[in-house]
N, C-alpha and C positions, 0 to 999 in steps of 0.2 A: 504493499500500500504506500501511497506517497503521502507526504504531509498534507494536512488540510489547511487551506486558507483560513486565517481566523475569521470566525462567525459563519463559516460554512458548515452545513450538517454533513453527517457521513453519507446520507442519502444523496445530497448534491454531489459529493465527491465520487460516489459510485457510478453516477450518471455520465462522468467524464472518463471513466476507465475504458480501455478497449475491451472489446468482447473476447476473452480468452478462454470461454467455455465452448466454443465451436468444436464439435467433434466429440462432447462429453454427452453421456446419457442424461436424460432429465433428472434421474436420481443423483448422479455424481454432480451436476451442476447445482442442485439444491443444497447438496453437502458443502460444496466449495462456498456458495453464498453464505450459509449459515456459519461457517468457519471464519469467513470475512467479517461478518456481524459480530462474532465472539472476539475477534482480534480488535475491532474498533471498540467495542464496550469495554475490553480490558486495557484500552489505552496503547495498544501495540501498533507500531508503525506498518508492521508486515505480518501476514498470516503465515504461520510456521506449521510444522508438522504436528505440534502439540494441539493447536487449534483444529486441524483436521482430525486427529485422532479422537479428541473430546467430542467433537460434533459426530463422528462416526459411531462411537460408542454408545452415544444417546439416541441415535436414530436407527441403527441397524441391528436387530436381534441376531443376525448371522455374524456380525463382527464381535459381539458380546459373547456369542458361543465359542468363536475361534480363539477368545482370550482364555476362555476357561470357566468363566462364570464364577459365582460364589465369592469367596474371599479374595481371589485375584482380581476380578472386575472392581470389587469395592475398594481394594488398595490401590489400583491403577487410577480409578476416578478420584480417589482421595489425593493423590499426587498432582493430578491435573487441576483439581479445584485449589489446592494450596498454592500451585504455581500462579493460577490466575488471580489470586486474591493477594499475593505478594509475600507469602511465607518464605519463598525461595529466593528472596532479594540477593542474597549473596551469590547464590548459583546463577541468577539471571545476570547480574552484573559482571561475573567473571567468565561464564561460558558463552552466554548469548551477546553480552555487551549491548543490551538494548538501549542503554542511555536514558531510559524512561525514569529511573529512580537511582539515587546515589547507592553506593555500596554501603551495607550496614557492617560496621566493625565493632568488635567488642572493646570496651574500655573498662579499666578497674576503677571503681568509685572509691575504694578504700586506699587512702593516702596518708 
């Protein structure tokens, strides 16, 4: 995703993007659109594999079954949710280098 112009909604921005869903099935195009909405909602500049995976897990029972269901799916969704709400700030800043949030560092309060 490109940076939005101040005051421009995500919907207005999406109208200007080229149609890169050509050749995708309706189902895949819907997943891609939902992943893009998730990225915008999370404040991310780009749609990444985590956005796509999260959307697939929520929308497709076959994907959930492929992961194994039960505790595995719960743990994976937990990681994805934590990432989207910012618990993985250190990971995001060092691995993805999204630039959206500063790196959280540990400081000792006792002096």
